[in-house]
C-alpha positions in Angstrom: 85.3 67.3 27.5 87.1 66.2 24.8 91.2 66.2 24.4 93.0 68.9 22.0 94.3 67.4 19.3 97.6 67.2 18.2 98.9 67.5 15.6 99.1 63.3 14.5 96.2 62.8 15.9 95.6 66.1 12.8 97.8 63.5 10.8 95.3 60.1 10.7 92.4 62.8 10.0 94.2 63.6 6.2 92.7 61.6 2.7 93.6 58.7 2.2 95.6 58.0 5.4 92.4 58.3 8.0 90.7 54.6 6.9 93.5 54.1 9.2 92.4 56.2 12.2 89.5 53.8 14.6 93.5 51.8 14.5 95.1 54.8 15.9 92.1 56.3 18.0 92.2 52.8 19.6 96.1 51.9 20.5 97.2 56.0 20.3 99.8 55.4 23.1 101.3 52.1 21.7 102.3 53.5 18.0 102.6 57.0 19.7 105.9 55.1 21.9 106.7 53.3 19.4 107.6 55.9 17.2 109.1 57.9 19.4 110.6 54.8 21.1 111.6 54.0 17.4 113.2 57.6 17.5 114.8 56.9 20.6 116.2 53.8 20.0 118.4 55.7 16.7 119.3 58.5 18.1 121.1 56.4 20.7 122.6 53.4 18.7 124.8 56.8 16.3 125.1 58.7 19.7 127.2 55.9 21.5 128.9 54.9 17.3 130.3 58.5 17.7 131.0 58.5 21.2 133.2 55.4 20.3 133.9 55.6 16.6 134.0 59.0 16.2 135.3 60.0 19.7 136.9 57.3 21.1 135.3 57.3 24.7 134.8 53.9 25.1 131.7 51.5 24.8 130.2 52.6 29.0 131.5 56.4 28.3 129.6 56.4 25.4 126.3 54.3 26.3 126.0 57.2 29.0 126.6 60.2 27.6 123.9 59.0 25.1 121.4 57.6 28.0 121.6 61.4 28.7 120.3 63.1 25.7 117.6 60.4 25.1 116.4 60.6 28.5 116.0 64.6 28.0 114.3 63.7 24.1 112.0 60.5 25.5 110.8 63.2 28.6 109.5 64.9 25.9 107.6 63.3 24.2 106.5 60.9 25.9 104.7 64.6 28.3 104.2 65.4 25.3 102.4 63.1 23.4 102.6 59.7 24.5 101.5 59.6 28.1 98.1 62.0 28.5 97.7 60.8 32.2 100.1 63.8 33.0 101.5 66.7 36.7 100.5 70.9 35.6 101.8 72.5 38.8 105.9 73.2 39.1 105.7 70.3 41.5 104.5 67.7 40.1 106.2 68.3 36.8 109.3 67.5 39.4 107.7 64.5 41.2 107.5 63.3 37.6 110.7 64.4 35.9 112.6 63.3 39.1 110.6 59.8 39.0 111.3 59.2 35.0 114.7 59.9 35.0 115.1 57.4 38.0 113.5 54.9 36.3 115.9 55.1 33.2 118.3 54.6 35.5 117.3 51.6 36.5 117.6 50.7 32.9 121.0 52.0 32.0 122.1 50.3 34.3 120.8 46.8 32.6 121.7 48.1 29.7 125.9 49.4 30.6 125.8 45.7 32.3 124.9 44.2 29.0 127.3 46.1 27.2 129.6 45.2 29.6 129.2 41.3 30.1 129.0 40.9 25.5 131.3 43.0 24.3 133.8 42.8 27.7 133.4 39.1 28.6 132.0 37.2 26.4 133.3 39.0 22.5 130.1 40.1 20.9 130.2 43.1 18.3 129.4 46.4 20.1 126.6 47.1 17.8 124.7 44.4 18.7 125.1 44.3 21.5 124.2 48.2 22.0 120.9 47.3 19.8 120.5 44.3 22.3 119.9 46.0 25.1 118.3 48.9 23.1 115.2 45.7 23.0 115.9 45.3 26.6 115.6 48.5 27.7 112.3 50.0 25.8 110.4 47.7 26.7 111.5 47.7 30.3 111.2 52.1 29.9 108.0 51.3 28.4 106.3 48.9 31.8 108.0 51.7 34.0 106.8 54.8 32.4 103.4 53.3 32.0 102.9 51.7 35.4 104.5 54.6 37.7 105.6 57.5 36.0 102.6 58.2 33.9 100.4 55.8 35.7 96.2 57.1 35.7 95.1 58.0 38.8 91.9 55.9 40.3 89.2 58.0 41.1 
């Protein structure tokens, strides 16, 4: 049975863009993860900067607030568009969501450690530190999501 086409599949069928369709189909999951990961990256950096420069909250507090919003965004986009294998029962969705959040907690701790070390100990610029931390987080989150949270069941 063919899977229902999403908005990205339909965009890739448009004239002129359709020349990239074979590449898109082959690497869809990775491309969509990069796209939504990029969106989450931008959202995280903007929220982090707003927390520090607009609301004067401090680095760790700003990072934790941006994390909450970005985790919700990432779960919805990963579940909806990135990973095709996902639960359909309430119990399965709850397990998937709590596993997702637990995996993201691991990378939150990693990023908070990077922020503390780079800013407080090494004196590196706040936004440069956030960007470096985000690259570490994005790669680790993909590995956790792909191989633990949204893994394909072996049949």
